[in-house]
SESEMAR-903724 format. One record per residue (C-alpha): x, y, z. Coordinates in nm, 4 decimals, always signed. Layout:
REM residues N
<node><X>X</X><Y>Y</Y><Z>Z</Z></node>
...
This chain:
REM residues 180
<node><X>-0.0122</X><Y>+0.0021</Y><Z>+0.0107</Z></node>
<node><X>+0.2908</X><Y>+0.2451</Y><Z>+0.0995</Z></node>
<node><X>+0.4537</X><Y>+0.1921</Y><Z>-0.2417</Z></node>
<node><X>+0.0859</X><Y>+0.2594</Y><Z>-0.4382</Z></node>
<node><X>+0.0779</X><Y>+0.6103</Y><Z>-0.2570</Z></node>
<node><X>+0.4227</X><Y>+0.6804</Y><Z>-0.3631</Z></node>
<node><X>+0.3921</X><Y>+0.5670</Y><Z>-0.6864</Z></node>
<node><X>+0.0778</X><Y>+0.7858</Y><Z>-0.6840</Z></node>
<node><X>+0.2603</X><Y>+1.0903</Y><Z>-0.5314</Z></node>
<node><X>+0.5189</X><Y>+1.0445</Y><Z>-0.7892</Z></node>
<node><X>+0.2448</X><Y>+1.0331</Y><Z>-1.0754</Z></node>
<node><X>+0.0971</X><Y>+1.3376</Y><Z>-0.8899</Z></node>
<node><X>+0.4237</X><Y>+1.5366</Y><Z>-0.8715</Z></node>
<node><X>+0.5103</X><Y>+1.4463</Y><Z>-1.2652</Z></node>
<node><X>+0.1838</X><Y>+1.5752</Y><Z>-1.3778</Z></node>
<node><X>+0.2615</X><Y>+1.9242</Y><Z>-1.2134</Z></node>
<node><X>+0.6007</X><Y>+1.9032</Y><Z>-1.3519</Z></node>
<node><X>+0.4520</X><Y>+1.8733</Y><Z>-1.6793</Z></node>
<node><X>+0.1880</X><Y>+2.1307</Y><Z>-1.6006</Z></node>
<node><X>+0.4140</X><Y>+2.3946</Y><Z>-1.4738</Z></node>
<node><X>+0.6381</X><Y>+2.3158</Y><Z>-1.7789</Z></node>
<node><X>+0.3356</X><Y>+2.3941</Y><Z>-2.0331</Z></node>
<node><X>+0.2204</X><Y>+2.6997</Y><Z>-1.8016</Z></node>
<node><X>+0.5865</X><Y>+2.8477</Y><Z>-1.8490</Z></node>
<node><X>+0.5776</X><Y>+2.8142</Y><Z>-2.2281</Z></node>
<node><X>+0.2403</X><Y>+2.9618</Y><Z>-2.2153</Z></node>
<node><X>+0.3600</X><Y>+3.2603</Y><Z>-1.9998</Z></node>
<node><X>+0.6687</X><Y>+3.3063</Y><Z>-2.2242</Z></node>
<node><X>+0.4489</X><Y>+3.3149</Y><Z>-2.5273</Z></node>
<node><X>+0.1987</X><Y>+3.5536</Y><Z>-2.3812</Z></node>
<node><X>+0.4558</X><Y>+3.7873</Y><Z>-2.2928</Z></node>
<node><X>+0.6319</X><Y>+3.7945</Y><Z>-2.5965</Z></node>
<node><X>+0.2849</X><Y>+3.8788</Y><Z>-2.7708</Z></node>
<node><X>+0.2208</X><Y>+4.1503</Y><Z>-2.5383</Z></node>
<node><X>+0.5526</X><Y>+4.2915</Y><Z>-2.5999</Z></node>
<node><X>+0.5634</X><Y>+4.2750</Y><Z>-2.9792</Z></node>
<node><X>+0.1643</X><Y>+4.4651</Y><Z>-2.8950</Z></node>
<node><X>+0.3374</X><Y>+4.7272</Y><Z>-2.7312</Z></node>
<node><X>+0.6325</X><Y>+4.7635</Y><Z>-2.8869</Z></node>
<node><X>+0.3996</X><Y>+4.7853</Y><Z>-3.2425</Z></node>
<node><X>+0.1649</X><Y>+5.0395</Y><Z>-3.0586</Z></node>
<node><X>+0.4634</X><Y>+5.2584</Y><Z>-2.9497</Z></node>
<node><X>+0.6119</X><Y>+5.2200</Y><Z>-3.2882</Z></node>
<node><X>+0.3179</X><Y>+5.3619</Y><Z>-3.4605</Z></node>
<node><X>+0.3116</X><Y>+5.6499</Y><Z>-3.2282</Z></node>
<node><X>+0.6881</X><Y>+5.7139</Y><Z>-3.2724</Z></node>
<node><X>+0.6214</X><Y>+5.7248</Y><Z>-3.6756</Z></node>
<node><X>+0.3098</X><Y>+5.9491</Y><Z>-3.6396</Z></node>
<node><X>+0.5114</X><Y>+6.2009</Y><Z>-3.4271</Z></node>
<node><X>+0.7791</X><Y>+6.1889</Y><Z>-3.6686</Z></node>
<node><X>+0.5497</X><Y>+6.2600</Y><Z>-3.9683</Z></node>
<node><X>+0.4172</X><Y>+6.5613</Y><Z>-3.7728</Z></node>
<node><X>+0.7506</X><Y>+6.6877</Y><Z>-3.6840</Z></node>
<node><X>+0.8104</X><Y>+6.6528</Y><Z>-4.0561</Z></node>
<node><X>+0.5127</X><Y>+6.8669</Y><Z>-4.1404</Z></node>
<node><X>+0.5677</X><Y>+7.1213</Y><Z>-3.8869</Z></node>
<node><X>+0.8738</X><Y>+7.1578</Y><Z>-4.0602</Z></node>
<node><X>+0.7288</X><Y>+7.2184</Y><Z>-4.3855</Z></node>
<node><X>+0.4954</X><Y>+7.4107</Y><Z>-4.2505</Z></node>
<node><X>+0.8198</X><Y>+7.6571</Y><Z>-4.0924</Z></node>
<node><X>+0.9364</X><Y>+7.6839</Y><Z>-4.4257</Z></node>
<node><X>+0.6184</X><Y>+7.8123</Y><Z>-4.5779</Z></node>
<node><X>+0.5758</X><Y>+8.0787</Y><Z>-4.3107</Z></node>
<node><X>+0.9325</X><Y>+8.1776</Y><Z>-4.3312</Z></node>
<node><X>+0.8949</X><Y>+8.2111</Y><Z>-4.7027</Z></node>
<node><X>+0.5907</X><Y>+8.4242</Y><Z>-4.6491</Z></node>
<node><X>+0.6963</X><Y>+8.6405</Y><Z>-4.4156</Z></node>
<node><X>+1.0320</X><Y>+8.6942</Y><Z>-4.5915</Z></node>
<node><X>+0.8560</X><Y>+8.7854</Y><Z>-4.8709</Z></node>
<node><X>+0.6040</X><Y>+9.0414</Y><Z>-4.6408</Z></node>
<node><X>+0.8781</X><Y>+9.2030</Y><Z>-4.4818</Z></node>
<node><X>+1.0482</X><Y>+9.2373</Y><Z>-4.8283</Z></node>
<node><X>+0.7030</X><Y>+9.4005</Y><Z>-4.9515</Z></node>
<node><X>+0.6938</X><Y>+9.6279</Y><Z>-4.6309</Z></node>
<node><X>+1.0848</X><Y>+9.8043</Y><Z>-4.7131</Z></node>
<node><X>+0.9696</X><Y>+9.8578</Y><Z>-5.0828</Z></node>
<node><X>+0.6675</X><Y>+10.0448</Y><Z>-4.9175</Z></node>
<node><X>+0.8958</X><Y>+10.2238</Y><Z>-4.7218</Z></node>
<node><X>+1.1032</X><Y>+10.2939</Y><Z>-4.9774</Z></node>
<node><X>+0.8473</X><Y>+10.4400</Y><Z>-5.1607</Z></node>
<node><X>+0.7190</X><Y>+10.6496</Y><Z>-4.8867</Z></node>
<node><X>+1.1039</X><Y>+10.7808</Y><Z>-4.8137</Z></node>
<node><X>+1.1670</X><Y>+10.8589</Y><Z>-5.1800</Z></node>
<node><X>+0.7745</X><Y>+11.0478</Y><Z>-5.1961</Z></node>
<node><X>+0.8888</X><Y>+11.2410</Y><Z>-4.8868</Z></node>
<node><X>+1.2682</X><Y>+11.3460</Y><Z>-5.0063</Z></node>
<node><X>+1.1020</X><Y>+11.4395</Y><Z>-5.3192</Z></node>
<node><X>+0.8420</X><Y>+11.6628</Y><Z>-5.1788</Z></node>
<node><X>+1.0921</X><Y>+11.8280</Y><Z>-5.0170</Z></node>
<node><X>+1.2619</X><Y>+11.8921</Y><Z>-5.3563</Z></node>
<node><X>+1.5405</X><Y>+11.6858</Y><Z>-5.2896</Z></node>
<node><X>+1.7355</X><Y>+11.5240</Y><Z>-5.5816</Z></node>
<node><X>+1.8114</X><Y>+11.2046</Y><Z>-5.4394</Z></node>
<node><X>+2.1929</X><Y>+11.2502</Y><Z>-5.4695</Z></node>
<node><X>+2.4075</X><Y>+11.2074</Y><Z>-5.1064</Z></node>
<node><X>+2.2409</X><Y>+11.2107</Y><Z>-4.7436</Z></node>
<node><X>+1.8893</X><Y>+11.0733</Y><Z>-4.9162</Z></node>
<node><X>+2.0490</X><Y>+10.8061</Y><Z>-5.1131</Z></node>
<node><X>+2.2199</X><Y>+10.6982</Y><Z>-4.8200</Z></node>
<node><X>+1.8946</X><Y>+10.7016</Y><Z>-4.6105</Z></node>
<node><X>+1.7432</X><Y>+10.5188</Y><Z>-4.8713</Z></node>
<node><X>+2.0195</X><Y>+10.2629</Y><Z>-4.8929</Z></node>
<node><X>+2.0011</X><Y>+10.2195</Y><Z>-4.4932</Z></node>
<node><X>+1.6676</X><Y>+10.1774</Y><Z>-4.5401</Z></node>
<node><X>+1.7102</X><Y>+9.9037</Y><Z>-4.8269</Z></node>
<node><X>+2.0001</X><Y>+9.7186</Y><Z>-4.6267</Z></node>
<node><X>+1.8239</X><Y>+9.6732</Y><Z>-4.3045</Z></node>
<node><X>+1.4929</X><Y>+9.5703</Y><Z>-4.4576</Z></node>
<node><X>+1.7011</X><Y>+9.2991</Y><Z>-4.6554</Z></node>
<node><X>+1.8586</X><Y>+9.2364</Y><Z>-4.3245</Z></node>
<node><X>+1.5350</X><Y>+9.1736</Y><Z>-4.1352</Z></node>
<node><X>+1.3938</X><Y>+8.9286</Y><Z>-4.4697</Z></node>
<node><X>+1.7106</X><Y>+8.7257</Y><Z>-4.4130</Z></node>
<node><X>+1.6729</X><Y>+8.7141</Y><Z>-4.0331</Z></node>
<node><X>+1.3053</X><Y>+8.6150</Y><Z>-4.1304</Z></node>
<node><X>+1.4213</X><Y>+8.3348</Y><Z>-4.3556</Z></node>
<node><X>+1.7194</X><Y>+8.2164</Y><Z>-4.1293</Z></node>
<node><X>+1.4650</X><Y>+8.1720</Y><Z>-3.8233</Z></node>
<node><X>+1.2183</X><Y>+7.9713</Y><Z>-4.0099</Z></node>
<node><X>+1.5101</X><Y>+7.7670</Y><Z>-4.1449</Z></node>
<node><X>+1.6123</X><Y>+7.7202</Y><Z>-3.7846</Z></node>
<node><X>+1.2568</X><Y>+7.6241</Y><Z>-3.6889</Z></node>
<node><X>+1.2394</X><Y>+7.3317</Y><Z>-3.9399</Z></node>
<node><X>+1.5818</X><Y>+7.2100</Y><Z>-3.8505</Z></node>
<node><X>+1.4841</X><Y>+7.1639</Y><Z>-3.4853</Z></node>
<node><X>+1.1583</X><Y>+6.9541</Y><Z>-3.6099</Z></node>
<node><X>+1.3452</X><Y>+6.7819</Y><Z>-3.8786</Z></node>
<node><X>+1.6140</X><Y>+6.6648</Y><Z>-3.5761</Z></node>
<node><X>+1.2802</X><Y>+6.5570</Y><Z>-3.3786</Z></node>
<node><X>+1.1376</X><Y>+6.3394</Y><Z>-3.6647</Z></node>
<node><X>+1.4818</X><Y>+6.2050</Y><Z>-3.7067</Z></node>
<node><X>+1.4756</X><Y>+6.0870</Y><Z>-3.3263</Z></node>
<node><X>+1.1206</X><Y>+5.9930</Y><Z>-3.3103</Z></node>
<node><X>+1.2130</X><Y>+5.7730</Y><Z>-3.6124</Z></node>
<node><X>+1.4965</X><Y>+5.6388</Y><Z>-3.4290</Z></node>
<node><X>+1.2723</X><Y>+5.5457</Y><Z>-3.1292</Z></node>
<node><X>+1.0517</X><Y>+5.3491</Y><Z>-3.3519</Z></node>
<node><X>+1.3539</X><Y>+5.1591</Y><Z>-3.4965</Z></node>
<node><X>+1.4606</X><Y>+5.0976</Y><Z>-3.1902</Z></node>
<node><X>+1.1034</X><Y>+4.9486</Y><Z>-3.0485</Z></node>
<node><X>+1.0642</X><Y>+4.7295</Y><Z>-3.3697</Z></node>
<node><X>+1.4262</X><Y>+4.5869</Y><Z>-3.2927</Z></node>
<node><X>+1.3603</X><Y>+4.5732</Y><Z>-2.8881</Z></node>
<node><X>+1.0772</X><Y>+4.2951</Y><Z>-2.9757</Z></node>
<node><X>+1.3027</X><Y>+4.0784</Y><Z>-3.1477</Z></node>
<node><X>+1.5445</X><Y>+4.0668</Y><Z>-2.8287</Z></node>
<node><X>+1.4368</X><Y>+3.8384</Y><Z>-2.5718</Z></node>
<node><X>+1.4373</X><Y>+3.9749</Y><Z>-2.1878</Z></node>
<node><X>+1.4718</X><Y>+3.8311</Y><Z>-1.8768</Z></node>
<node><X>+1.5151</X><Y>+3.4764</Y><Z>-1.8443</Z></node>
<node><X>+1.5318</X><Y>+3.2644</Y><Z>-2.1732</Z></node>
<node><X>+1.1591</X><Y>+3.0967</Y><Z>-2.1776</Z></node>
<node><X>+1.3406</X><Y>+2.7604</Y><Z>-2.2630</Z></node>
<node><X>+1.5715</X><Y>+2.7872</Y><Z>-1.9507</Z></node>
<node><X>+1.2605</X><Y>+2.8389</Y><Z>-1.7281</Z></node>
<node><X>+1.0736</X><Y>+2.5658</Y><Z>-1.8825</Z></node>
<node><X>+1.3950</X><Y>+2.3458</Y><Z>-1.8258</Z></node>
<node><X>+1.4246</X><Y>+2.4388</Y><Z>-1.4933</Z></node>
<node><X>+1.0706</X><Y>+2.3933</Y><Z>-1.3797</Z></node>
<node><X>+1.1033</X><Y>+2.0315</Y><Z>-1.5594</Z></node>
<node><X>+1.4419</X><Y>+1.9768</Y><Z>-1.3466</Z></node>
<node><X>+1.2893</X><Y>+2.0943</Y><Z>-1.0398</Z></node>
<node><X>+0.9736</X><Y>+1.8383</Y><Z>-1.0899</Z></node>
<node><X>+1.2556</X><Y>+1.5823</Y><Z>-1.1377</Z></node>
<node><X>+1.4326</X><Y>+1.6815</Y><Z>-0.8557</Z></node>
<node><X>+1.1043</X><Y>+1.6290</Y><Z>-0.6390</Z></node>
<node><X>+1.0142</X><Y>+1.3170</Y><Z>-0.7793</Z></node>
<node><X>+1.3462</X><Y>+1.1905</Y><Z>-0.6597</Z></node>
<node><X>+1.2879</X><Y>+1.3410</Y><Z>-0.3344</Z></node>
<node><X>+0.9544</X><Y>+1.1577</Y><Z>-0.2736</Z></node>
<node><X>+1.1140</X><Y>+0.8113</Y><Z>-0.3887</Z></node>
<node><X>+1.4050</X><Y>+0.8908</Y><Z>-0.1546</Z></node>
<node><X>+1.1725</X><Y>+0.9349</Y><Z>+0.1159</Z></node>
<node><X>+0.9542</X><Y>+0.6439</Y><Z>+0.0922</Z></node>
<node><X>+1.2610</X><Y>+0.4418</Y><Z>+0.0040</Z></node>
<node><X>+1.1999</X><Y>+0.3331</Y><Z>-0.3638</Z></node>
<node><X>+1.5279</X><Y>+0.3773</Y><Z>-0.4920</Z></node>
<node><X>+1.7545</X><Y>+0.1336</Y><Z>-0.5770</Z></node>
<node><X>+2.0640</X><Y>+0.0863</Y><Z>-0.3317</Z></node>
<node><X>+2.3886</X><Y>+0.1640</Y><Z>-0.4755</Z></node>
């Protein structure tokens, strides 16, 4: 009767070992699936953010071009106003009046170029941000392929080995192992 009980205990322990190994495999598969889903979602978010950054860069360039043109028109209007005033005063637009017009034109062009430069800097910053977001997306996609933590196969093997040692422990306690 004692041997039957020991055999039953060993059978139960063996079944627990097999179930434990199956459970380890299922958990590993579920964790890998969850990691893949999360990485896929985060990758999509990063790619969308990169696309938005690129749109913002293009928008900055368009706004800069519009503002640059606006500044040049403003300078042109100011030059026309100055020429009309100088002419109304009877000036021949030589000497000092010409210097005034030249300074106005130079300052207006400097302002237009500064506007272009600022827009280019903003676009560059947006493109750097887009590149970083794309790099993050690439990293996330590669991280799915990398195993994390203990290898599931190793956990299963440990579970099996642990069950095996339990079986030997039960057999040894019941004096069912052959003597060496």
